[in-house]
N, C-alpha and C positions, 0 to 999 in steps of 0.2 A: 464452471469457473466465472464467477461472476465479478463486476467491479465493487470496488470498497471506496467509501468516502470519507474523509478527515472531518468530524464534526467541528473542528476548531477553524479550518481556512477553506474547507470544501474542496481541497485537493482529490483527485479521483486516482485511485491505484488500479490500473488496467493490466490484468494478468497477460494479455496478448502483447505489451509493450514492455512489461517489467520495469525495473528502476534501475538502468544502466550506470548511473552516477552511484548507486550504493552495491554494485554488482549483483543486481537481482536478475536473473536472466529472463528474457521473454518466454513466456508459457509457464511460468512459476505461479502457483495459485496462492491467494493471500494466506491461507492456512499454512502454507510451506515456508512463508517467509520467516527467519529467525526472530525470535522474542525481543531481540535488542535492536531490531529496525526501527528507524523513526520516520516521520513524514519529511520528505525532502522540501517542504515548503516551509512549514512552521516549528519543525522538530518534535512536535508530540509524539508519544509512543503509539504503538499499535493498537492499544486498547482503546485509543480515541476514534477508530474507524468503523463505520456501520456498513453492512451489505447494502448496495443500491438494488432496489427491486425492480 
């Protein structure tokens, strides 16, 4: 489970932390987040994220 970065605002989704404000539990892999989830900072959709190597 790697981290994913929004290419618009540089928000980092960390699966260890999840996204509690959007009810994404800690330990949730990015691939398992619902497709209608959006970046909590800029509101862009999941397709705007790239895996951080």
